[in-house]
GUNUGU-822404 format. One record per residue: x, y, z of N, C-alpha, C in turn; residue number from 1. Coordinates in steps of 0.1 Angstrom, whole numbers, plus 5000, padded with zeros to 4 digits. Atoms other than C-alpha are relative to their C-alpha. Layout:
# residues N
  nc1  nc2  nc3 cac1 cac2 cac3  cc1  cc2  cc3   i
    X    Y    Z    X    Y    Z    X    Y    Z NUM
...
//
This chain:
# residues 355
  nc1  nc2  nc3 cac1 cac2 cac3  cc1  cc2  cc3   i
 4989 4993 5009 6791 0554 4618 5008 4996 4988   1
 4996 5005 5005 6803 0546 4587 5022 5000 5001   2
 4988 5003 4998 6846 0535 4584 5006 5017 4989   3
 4996 4988 5007 6862 0567 4572 5008 4996 4987   4
 4998 5005 5012 6879 0566 4539 5016 5005 5003   5
 4985 5002 4995 6917 0556 4544 5008 5004 4985   6
 4994 4990 5010 6940 0582 4520 5016 5001 5003   7
 4982 4998 5000 6979 0577 4513 4998 5013 4993   8
 5000 4988 5008 6991 0609 4500 5018 5002 4996   9
 4989 5002 5004 7016 0602 4474 5011 5016 4995  10
 4995 4986 5004 7041 0640 4469 5016 5002 5008  11
 4992 5000 4996 7074 0645 4468 5007 5010 5010  12
 4996 4984 4992 7073 0679 4486 4997 4997 5014  13
 5002 5003 4987 7074 0677 4522 4992 5011 5008  14
 5012 4989 4998 7048 0710 4527 4990 4996 4992  15
 5011 5007 5006 7026 0697 4503 4994 4987 5010  16
 5008 5010 4988 7021 0666 4524 4993 5000 5013  17
 5007 4998 4990 7017 0681 4555 4986 5007 4995  18
 5015 4987 5011 6993 0706 4534 4990 4990 4999  19
 5010 5006 5009 6973 0682 4521 4994 4983 5015  20
 5003 5008 4987 6975 0659 4554 4990 5008 5014  21
 5009 4986 4991 6958 0688 4575 4994 5004 4997  22
 5015 4997 5009 6932 0693 4548 4992 4989 4999  23
 5015 5011 5004 6921 0657 4547 4996 4997 5014  24
 5000 5010 4988 6927 0647 4580 4985 5012 5011  25
 5013 4990 4991 6900 0681 4593 4987 4993 4993  26
 5012 5001 5000 6871 0662 4575 5004 4983 5008  27
 5006 5016 4994 6859 0634 4600 4996 4988 4987  28
 5004 5010 5010 6850 0611 4568 5012 4998 4995  29
 4989 5003 5002 6888 0609 4560 5002 4996 5010  30
 4992 5004 4992 6916 0595 4572 5012 4995 4996  31
 4985 5003 5013 6956 0597 4559 5003 4992 5013  32
 4992 5011 4997 6971 0565 4567 5016 5002 4995  33
 4983 4994 5004 7006 0578 4554 5001 5007 4989  34
 4991 4993 5009 7027 0597 4535 5009 4995 4996  35
 4981 5004 5010 7056 0590 4509 5002 5010 4990  36
 4990 4990 5005 7080 0616 4493 4999 4989 4979  37
 5000 5005 5012 7081 0587 4463 4994 4990 4997  38
 5011 5014 5005 7060 0556 4440 5010 4985 5012  39
 4993 5014 4995 7088 0530 4458 4994 5004 5015  40
 5005 5003 4987 7080 0541 4494 4980 4997 5000  41
 5013 5005 4999 7042 0540 4487 4994 4990 4997  42
 4999 5005 5001 7045 0511 4474 5001 4988 5013  43
 4991 5006 4988 7061 0496 4503 4987 5006 5011  44
 5009 5000 4988 7030 0512 4527 4989 4996 4996  45
 5014 5010 5006 7005 0495 4502 4998 4988 5002  46
 5002 5016 4997 7013 0463 4511 4999 5000 5015  47
 5006 5001 4985 7013 0472 4550 4986 5000 5000  48
 5009 5001 4992 6980 0485 4549 4991 5013 4986  49
 5001 4995 5014 6963 0493 4514 4989 5010 5000  50
 5012 4984 5000 6942 0528 4510 4985 4996 4993  51
 5009 4998 5005 6910 0535 4499 5000 5007 4988  52
 4997 4988 5012 6923 0563 4477 5018 5009 5003  53
 4985 4994 5002 6957 0575 4465 5001 5010 4994  54
 5002 4990 5008 6963 0612 4458 5015 5005 4996  55
 4986 5002 5004 6996 0614 4437 5001 5008 4990  56
 4989 4990 5008 7020 0639 4423 5002 4997 4988  57
 4998 5007 5014 7027 0639 4387 5020 4999 4996  58
 4986 5004 5002 7068 0646 4387 5005 4997 5015  59
 4996 5000 4990 7086 0630 4412 5013 4992 4999  60
 4990 5008 4999 7118 0610 4420 4999 4989 4998  61
 5005 5014 5002 7125 0575 4411 4991 4993 4991  62
 5005 5005 5007 7098 0572 4396 4987 5007 4997  63
 5005 4985 5004 7072 0599 4378 4982 4995 5002  64
 5016 5003 4997 7032 0597 4390 4997 4990 4987  65
 5010 5012 5006 7017 0584 4353 5008 4986 5004  66
 4993 5015 4998 7045 0555 4357 4993 4989 5007  67
 5004 5000 4988 7031 0549 4388 4984 4996 5003  68
 5011 5003 5004 6995 0552 4381 4995 4988 4994  69
 5001 5013 5008 6999 0527 4353 5000 4992 5005  70
 4999 5015 4998 7012 0498 4372 4993 4999 5012  71
 5015 5004 4988 6981 0504 4401 4993 4998 4990  72
 5015 5003 5007 6954 0506 4374 5004 4984 4990  73
 4994 5016 5002 6974 0476 4362 5001 4988 5005  74
 4992 5008 4989 6984 0455 4391 4986 4996 5008  75
 5011 5001 4993 6954 0462 4414 4992 5016 5004  76
 5011 4987 5000 6930 0493 4410 5001 5007 5006  77
 5001 4994 4987 6932 0518 4436 4991 5010 4991  78
 5003 4990 5003 6913 0551 4430 5010 5012 5001  79
 4985 4989 5000 6941 0582 4425 4995 5010 4995  80
 5004 4984 5002 6934 0616 4422 5012 5007 5002  81
 4990 4992 5007 6961 0638 4408 5003 5006 5004  82
 5000 4990 4986 6974 0663 4431 5016 5010 4986  83
 4989 4994 5010 6993 0687 4400 4999 5016 5003  84
 5002 4982 4998 7004 0725 4402 4992 5005 4987  85
 5006 4993 5011 6984 0745 4386 5005 5011 4991  86
 4993 4991 5007 7006 0753 4355 4991 4999 4990  87
 5004 5003 5012 6994 0754 4320 5010 4985 4995  88
 4986 5007 5007 7029 0732 4311 4997 4984 5006  89
 4998 5011 5000 7021 0704 4334 4981 4994 4997  90
 5017 4998 5006 6979 0705 4321 5002 4985 4990  91
 4998 5008 5012 6992 0680 4290 5003 4983 5011  92
 4991 5013 4991 7009 0649 4315 4986 4999 5010  93
 5014 5007 4983 6980 0652 4344 4986 4999 4987  94
 5014 5000 5009 6952 0652 4311 4999 4986 5000  95
 4996 5018 5005 6972 0616 4302 4995 4993 5008  96
 4996 5008 4988 6968 0604 4338 4987 4994 5001  97
 5017 5006 4997 6925 0603 4333 5004 4994 4988  98
 5001 5013 5005 6933 0579 4306 5003 4989 5003  99
 4992 5009 4989 6955 0561 4327 4993 4992 5010 100
 5012 5007 4994 6925 0558 4347 5001 5009 5016 101
 5000 4987 4990 6928 0585 4373 4991 5006 5004 102
 5014 4998 4998 6894 0596 4389 5001 5018 4996 103
 4998 4983 4997 6902 0635 4396 5013 5003 5002 104
 4987 4984 4995 6922 0666 4397 4999 5005 5009 105
 5002 4987 4992 6928 0687 4419 5020 5007 5001 106
 4991 4989 5001 6950 0716 4424 5011 4996 5011 107
 4992 5000 4991 6983 0713 4447 4996 5016 5010 108
 5009 4990 4993 6970 0741 4476 5014 5015 4996 109
 4988 4989 4996 6984 0778 4476 5000 5001 5015 110
 4997 4996 4982 6999 0791 4512 4996 5012 5002 111
 5005 4983 4996 6989 0825 4526 4986 5002 4996 112
 5020 4990 5006 6952 0831 4511 4995 4993 5004 113
 5007 5009 4993 6930 0820 4534 4987 4997 4990 114
 5019 5005 5007 6899 0822 4511 5002 4986 4990 115
 4989 5012 5008 6923 0799 4488 4997 4989 5010 116
 5002 5007 4995 6928 0779 4511 4991 4989 5002 117
 5015 5009 4998 6892 0770 4525 4994 4995 4989 118
 5009 5004 5012 6881 0769 4489 5007 4983 4998 119
 4990 5018 5007 6910 0739 4482 4996 4994 5013 120
 5005 5007 4986 6900 0726 4519 4989 4995 4995 121
 5014 5005 5006 6864 0719 4504 4998 4995 4986 122
 4995 5009 5012 6876 0708 4464 5005 4988 5007 123
 4993 5012 4996 6904 0686 4478 4989 4986 5009 124
 5011 5010 4992 6877 0666 4499 4992 4992 4997 125
 5006 5000 5013 6850 0664 4475 5005 4988 4996 126
 4993 5007 5008 6872 0651 4452 5005 4986 5004 127
 4995 5011 5000 6890 0622 4472 4984 4988 5005 128
 5004 5007 4994 6855 0612 4489 4993 4995 4983 129
 5010 5002 5009 6840 0611 4451 5011 4989 4994 130
 4995 5017 5008 6870 0587 4442 5000 4990 5006 131
 5001 5016 4991 6865 0563 4470 4985 4993 4995 132
 5010 5005 5007 6829 0561 4454 5001 4992 4989 133
 5003 4999 5016 6841 0556 4418 5005 4984 5000 134
 4999 5016 4998 6839 0519 4406 5016 5005 4986 135
 4993 4997 5012 6876 0519 4384 5006 4983 4993 136
 5002 5011 5015 6886 0494 4358 5020 4993 4999 137
 4988 5007 5002 6919 0476 4358 5007 5003 4978 138
 4992 4995 5004 6943 0488 4330 4998 4988 4992 139
 4997 5015 5010 6946 0462 4293 5010 5001 4987 140
 4999 4986 4991 6881 0725 4564 5007 4996 5009 141
 4992 5002 4992 6896 0728 4590 4993 5001 5014 142
 5009 5003 4989 6867 0724 4614 4990 4987 4995 143
 5004 5013 5006 6845 0693 4609 4985 5004 4996 144
 5020 4997 5000 6810 0713 4611 4999 5007 4980 145
 5005 5003 5015 6793 0712 4570 5001 5013 5001 146
 5003 4983 5006 6803 0742 4548 4987 5005 4994 147
 5014 4995 5006 6777 0763 4534 4999 4998 4990 148
 4999 5001 5011 6767 0749 4507 4987 5012 4991 149
 5004 4986 5003 6759 0780 4486 4990 4993 4982 150
 5009 5003 5008 6732 0777 4452 5001 5007 4986 151
 4993 4996 5007 6729 0791 4424 4995 5018 4995 152
 5006 4983 4997 6708 0823 4435 5016 5010 5001 153
 4995 4996 4996 6744 0836 4445 5009 5001 4981 154
 4999 4999 5013 6752 0841 4405 4992 5007 4993 155
 5018 4999 4999 6718 0844 4393 4990 4998 5002 156
 5014 4999 4987 6685 0855 4407 4992 4987 4986 157
 5008 5010 5007 6661 0827 4397 4991 5009 4992 158
 5011 4995 5013 6640 0836 4364 4984 5004 5008 159
 5016 4994 4993 6601 0851 4378 4998 4996 4984 160
 5004 5000 5016 6594 0854 4337 5011 4991 4993 161
 4994 5002 5013 6608 0834 4310 5003 5009 4991 162
 4997 4989 5008 6626 0851 4283 4990 4995 4989 163
 5004 5002 5008 6607 0856 4253 5008 4996 4987 164
 4989 5004 5015 6625 0836 4227 4995 5003 4985 165
 5004 4995 5010 6628 0851 4194 5012 4994 4989 166
 4991 5011 5007 6650 0819 4182 4994 4989 5001 167
 5002 5011 4994 6643 0783 4174 5014 4995 5000 168
 4987 5003 5002 6679 0777 4171 5006 4987 5012 169
 5001 5008 4991 6685 0745 4195 5016 4999 5008 170
 4988 5006 4995 6715 0743 4221 4998 4987 5009 171
 5002 5014 4991 6724 0712 4241 5013 5008 5013 172
 4990 5000 4988 6741 0717 4274 4998 4987 5014 173
 4998 5012 4992 6759 0695 4298 5007 5000 5009 174
 4992 4997 4985 6772 0689 4332 5006 4989 5005 175
 4994 5013 4992 6793 0663 4346 5016 5004 5005 176
 4991 4999 4993 6819 0658 4370 5012 4985 5004 177
 4990 5013 5003 6840 0627 4384 4997 4986 4989 178
 5001 5006 5017 6844 0604 4352 4994 5009 4993 179
 5003 4995 5006 6836 0631 4331 5005 5004 4990 180
 4994 4997 5011 6862 0635 4310 4998 4989 4991 181
 5006 5014 5011 6859 0600 4294 4987 5000 4991 182
 5016 4998 4999 6820 0605 4295 5000 5007 4987 183
 5000 4988 5011 6829 0636 4274 5004 4997 4986 184
 4990 5004 5015 6855 0621 4246 4987 4992 4997 185
 5010 5009 5008 6828 0596 4241 4984 5006 4999 186
 5010 4991 5005 6797 0620 4237 5003 5005 4991 187
 5000 4991 5005 6812 0646 4220 5007 4992 4982 188
 4995 5011 5011 6830 0622 4194 4987 4990 4992 189
 5008 5005 5004 6801 0610 4187 4988 5006 4990 190
 5007 4993 5008 6785 0638 4171 5008 5009 4991 191
 4992 4996 5013 6784 0645 4140 5003 5017 5001 192
 5000 4987 5003 6793 0680 4124 4990 5010 4997 193
 5008 4989 5008 6759 0695 4113 4992 4995 5021 194
 5006 5005 4992 6753 0691 4154 4994 5015 5005 195
 5003 4985 5001 6735 0719 4171 5017 5004 5011 196
 4991 4995 4996 6757 0740 4194 4997 4996 5019 197
 4999 5005 4987 6770 0726 4226 5006 5009 5014 198
 4998 4999 4988 6777 0744 4261 5004 4990 5012 199
 4996 5010 4986 6795 0722 4292 5004 5008 5012 200
 4992 4997 4986 6805 0724 4328 5004 4983 5001 201
 4991 5016 4992 6831 0695 4337 5003 5004 5009 202
 5000 4999 4988 6840 0695 4371 5015 5003 5001 203
 4983 5001 5000 6883 0706 4367 5007 5013 4998 204
 4988 4987 4995 6911 0730 4377 4997 5010 4991 205
 4998 4991 5006 6917 0759 4365 5017 4992 4986 206
 4989 5002 5009 6941 0755 4331 5004 4986 4992 207
 5001 5013 5004 6934 0719 4327 4988 4997 4989 208
 5013 4998 5013 6900 0727 4305 5006 5002 4988 209
 4999 4995 5010 6918 0743 4280 5013 4988 4989 210
 4989 5011 5000 6947 0714 4278 4985 4988 4991 211
 5006 5008 5000 6913 0690 4277 4991 5003 4987 212
 5003 4989 5010 6894 0715 4253 5012 4994 4985 213
 4994 5002 5015 6922 0709 4226 5002 4985 4997 214
 4997 5015 5004 6928 0672 4231 4987 4997 4986 215
 5013 5002 5003 6887 0667 4221 5000 5005 4989 216
 4998 4995 5013 6894 0690 4192 5010 4994 4993 217
 4994 5009 5003 6917 0669 4177 4995 4985 4999 218
 5010 5013 5003 6894 0637 4176 4990 5001 5000 219
 5017 5001 5001 6859 0651 4175 4996 5007 4984 220
 5004 4997 5014 6839 0660 4140 5002 5016 5006 221
 5005 4987 5000 6828 0695 4160 5013 5007 5008 222
 4990 4992 4989 6852 0721 4173 4996 4999 5011 223
 5001 4998 4985 6857 0721 4209 5009 5007 5002 224
 4996 4991 4992 6872 0749 4228 4997 5004 5013 225
 5004 4995 4993 6875 0762 4259 4997 5017 4998 226
 5005 4988 5005 6852 0789 4262 5008 5013 5002 227
 4993 4992 4996 6861 0824 4262 4983 5011 5004 228
 5010 4991 4999 6840 0855 4275 4995 5008 4988 229
 5009 4993 5017 6814 0868 4243 4999 4992 4991 230
 5006 5013 5014 6820 0832 4226 4989 5003 4991 231
 5011 5003 5005 6793 0827 4205 4996 4987 4998 232
 5009 5011 4999 6772 0798 4209 4997 4992 4985 233
 5004 4998 5011 6771 0781 4170 4998 4982 4999 234
 5003 5014 4997 6761 0746 4156 5017 4999 4995 235
 4988 5007 5009 6793 0725 4150 5007 5009 5013 236
 4993 4999 4990 6808 0736 4181 5001 4999 5017 237
 5002 5000 4986 6812 0731 4221 5009 5005 5007 238
 4996 4994 4991 6823 0752 4246 4997 4996 5015 239
 5001 5005 4988 6837 0740 4278 5004 5010 5010 240
 5000 4990 4992 6836 0765 4307 5016 4999 5012 241
 4988 5000 4996 6873 0774 4319 4999 4993 5016 242
 4998 5000 4980 6884 0761 4353 5001 5012 5012 243
 5002 4990 4991 6875 0783 4384 4994 5011 4996 244
 5006 4987 5003 6855 0806 4363 4985 4993 5000 245
 5013 5001 5003 6815 0804 4363 4997 4999 4986 246
 5003 4994 5014 6799 0802 4328 4987 5000 4994 247
 5019 5003 4997 6761 0811 4321 5000 5004 4984 248
 5003 4992 5012 6746 0813 4285 4989 5014 5003 249
 5009 4987 5002 6734 0846 4272 4994 5000 4988 250
 5008 4997 5012 6711 0857 4244 5003 5017 4996 251
 5004 4984 5010 6712 0890 4219 4993 4995 4987 252
 5007 5003 5010 6685 0886 4199 4999 4983 4996 253
 4996 5017 5006 6691 0853 4181 5010 4997 5002 254
 4988 5004 4996 6725 0851 4191 5002 4995 5010 255
 4996 5003 4980 6732 0826 4223 5016 5006 4999 256
 4983 4997 4998 6772 0833 4235 5001 5000 5015 257
 5000 5008 4988 6782 0826 4267 5011 5014 5008 258
 5001 4987 4993 6792 0848 4299 5008 4994 5011 259
 4990 5005 4987 6825 0839 4320 5004 5011 5006 260
 4995 4987 4993 6827 0856 4353 5005 4990 5013 261
 4995 5002 4985 6841 0852 4392 4991 4997 5005 262
 5009 5004 4989 6818 0840 4423 5006 4993 5010 263
 4998 5013 4989 6816 0820 4452 4997 4984 4994 264
 5008 5016 5000 6814 0782 4450 4983 4995 4995 265
 5009 5003 4999 6784 0769 4442 4995 4988 4998 266
 5002 5019 5001 6771 0735 4451 5016 4998 5002 267
 4982 4999 4995 6809 0733 4463 5008 5006 4988 268
 4987 4999 5012 6821 0740 4427 5002 5011 4993 269
 4998 4983 5013 6833 0766 4403 5011 4993 4990 270
 5013 4998 5005 6826 0763 4374 4986 4990 5009 271
 5012 5008 4992 6788 0748 4386 4992 5000 4987 272
 5005 5003 5010 6769 0730 4365 4984 5012 5003 273
 5014 4994 4996 6735 0746 4384 4998 5012 4995 274
 4999 4991 5005 6747 0777 4371 4998 5004 4984 275
 5001 5002 5016 6749 0771 4338 4984 4998 4996 276
 5013 5006 5010 6718 0750 4330 4988 5010 5009 277
 5010 4992 4991 6698 0781 4356 4998 5007 4983 278
 5001 4989 5007 6710 0806 4330 4995 4992 4981 279
 5008 5008 5007 6699 0778 4301 4984 5003 4998 280
 5014 4996 4998 6667 0782 4313 4993 5009 4997 281
 5003 4988 5000 6663 0816 4314 5000 5004 4982 282
 4995 4991 5015 6681 0824 4275 4994 4987 4992 283
 5002 5010 5018 6671 0790 4254 4983 4996 5006 284
 5015 5004 4999 6640 0777 4275 4998 4985 4993 285
 5003 5010 5011 6625 0748 4249 5005 4998 4995 286
 4992 5004 5008 6649 0751 4228 5011 4993 5001 287
 4991 5006 4994 6672 0734 4249 5001 4986 5000 288
 5002 5013 4999 6683 0701 4255 5010 4997 5013 289
 4987 5001 4987 6702 0691 4290 5003 4982 4997 290
 4990 5013 4996 6726 0663 4297 5003 5003 5013 291
 4987 5004 4985 6740 0652 4329 5004 4988 5000 292
 4988 5012 4999 6767 0628 4333 5002 4998 5012 293
 4997 5002 4985 6782 0612 4357 5006 5008 5012 294
 4996 4989 4992 6798 0625 4386 4995 5001 5016 295
 5001 5007 4989 6795 0628 4427 4992 5016 5002 296
 5011 4989 4996 6766 0650 4443 4989 5006 4996 297
 5011 4995 5006 6740 0673 4430 5000 5012 4992 298
 4995 4989 5010 6759 0700 4410 4988 4998 4990 299
 5008 5005 5008 6731 0703 4380 4984 4997 4999 300
 5013 5010 4999 6698 0684 4394 4993 5016 5001 301
 5008 4987 5001 6680 0717 4406 5002 5011 4986 302
 4996 4992 5011 6693 0737 4377 4990 4993 4986 303
 5004 5003 5008 6680 0711 4352 4984 4998 5002 304
 5013 4994 4996 6645 0712 4371 4998 5009 4993 305
 5007 4986 5008 6643 0749 4361 5000 4999 4986 306
 5001 4998 5010 6650 0741 4328 4989 4991 4993 307
 5015 5010 5001 6624 0711 4328 4986 5009 4998 308
 5014 4985 4999 6598 0742 4337 5001 5008 4991 309
 4997 4992 5014 6611 0760 4308 4998 4992 4987 310
 5004 5013 5005 6602 0727 4291 5008 5004 4987 311
 4990 5005 5007 6637 0717 4278 4997 4985 4998 312
 5000 5016 5001 6640 0679 4268 5014 5000 5006 313
 4984 5007 4991 6668 0665 4295 5000 4985 5000 314
 4996 5010 5000 6686 0635 4291 5013 4998 5012 315
 4989 5006 4985 6707 0615 4321 5010 4988 4993 316
 4993 5009 5000 6730 0592 4319 5001 4987 5007 317
 5003 5015 4990 6723 0556 4334 5013 4997 5007 318
 4994 5005 4987 6736 0542 4366 5012 4988 4989 319
 4992 5010 5003 6754 0512 4344 5010 5006 4992 320
 4989 4993 5006 6777 0536 4325 5007 5009 5006 321
 4997 4992 4993 6785 0558 4348 5006 5001 5013 322
 4988 5004 4989 6818 0560 4372 4992 5003 5016 323
 5010 4995 4987 6797 0579 4398 4984 5007 4996 324
 5023 5000 5005 6753 0579 4395 4997 5011 5009 325
 5003 4987 4995 6755 0610 4418 4988 5009 4995 326
 5007 4987 5010 6743 0638 4395 4993 4991 4993 327
 5016 5004 5007 6720 0620 4375 4990 4994 5009 328
 5008 5002 4995 6708 0603 4399 4985 5014 5007 329
 5013 4989 4993 6693 0633 4418 4996 5009 4992 330
 5008 4991 5008 6683 0650 4392 4992 4989 4993 331
 5015 5012 5006 6660 0615 4378 4989 5003 5012 332
 5006 5001 4985 6648 0618 4420 4988 5012 4998 333
 5009 4985 4996 6634 0652 4417 4991 5008 4986 334
 5007 5001 5011 6618 0644 4382 5003 5011 4990 335
 4997 4989 5003 6639 0666 4363 5005 4996 4986 336
 4996 5007 5014 6645 0641 4334 4995 4993 4996 337
 5005 5006 5006 6629 0628 4308 4998 4988 4995 338
 4991 5014 5002 6651 0601 4296 5013 4999 5003 339
 4990 5003 4994 6676 0582 4313 5006 4985 4989 340
 4995 5013 5013 6700 0558 4284 5015 5000 5004 341
 4984 5001 4999 6736 0546 4285 5007 5009 4991 342
 4993 4990 5005 6764 0567 4274 4997 4999 4987 343
 5004 5005 5015 6768 0549 4242 4986 5011 4991 344
 5007 5000 5007 6735 0564 4232 4993 5018 5006 345
 5005 4983 4994 6733 0600 4245 5002 5014 4987 346
 5004 4990 5010 6744 0617 4212 4993 4997 4991 347
 5013 5001 5009 6722 0599 4191 4985 5004 5003 348
 5011 4994 4996 6694 0610 4212 5000 5018 5003 349
 5001 4987 5003 6704 0646 4212 4998 5002 4984 350
 5001 4993 5018 6705 0647 4175 4983 4995 4994 351
 5018 5002 5002 6670 0630 4175 4990 5011 5002 352
 5011 4985 4993 6655 0661 4196 5004 5007 4994 353
 4993 4988 5002 6675 0683 4175 4994 4999 4986 354
 5008 5003 5017 6658 0670 4141 4990 5003 5006 355
//
């Protein structure tokens, strides 16, 4: 049996430290080796025992989380999961942490709502496990039983017959998780203004997707926005699924649009790539180009297989350019991918297929 992943929790709230300790301690693959109320205490504990993963708050006394993160990534990189309150005000700072080398973002768990706590446990434990597998670079449940893993069936029935396509307008559907924020930046910045419409699921908490989209919109030729229910998918526009909501592609005549809806976690995620990809298979079929990027787990693999059955053209990011090769690898394994390419070549391949 593999050694458990060693985790150090850094947060100035005693309640949060206790809650995260209980959540992470409930997973037999994880071991909390210490907690720290601020980065200076954390530094002392790291010198005594080096953790595999650090969970790090943004706002703390004596040294803020971003400063500590930059110090870690510059001196001795350790995978870091940023733990931030679910507020729009903290989103920009937390998004900046991804630029400094943080691997994942998680919400500080709320208290009193059993379902929220249970979902938090799943998402937090999975984020820490993903971080432990990530390749970081220097900067210059309350029970041990496996959780049920729901499929896209709980959101959208598997199509029995493909839609009768009344449009030839191409769309691009993208799924990403761990490491995906940087991968999406590279991909979207390389798309020209005259690109097909893009729909994206990036595993990310609520509120942070809005800040992420805003940041990308300022650096890309195409428009990038957090999707709202009913938004039209247009050439030269990318719609990013809002955190904590599923996004589906729909069609009315020749017009593509998105539906934003609630629902249970699918493949342990909300939004889920499988949900988006299934809807793309149903409503776009052969007019779709699928792209699956860096991320842990298998969310998106089955949905991409359904897209391939509907005659979509599917691309996967290669292992060398992935932070975690899990999601692309699973799609490749089941024969859902037509071409495997480095991250820098994905936008060009999309445009070649578009033309």
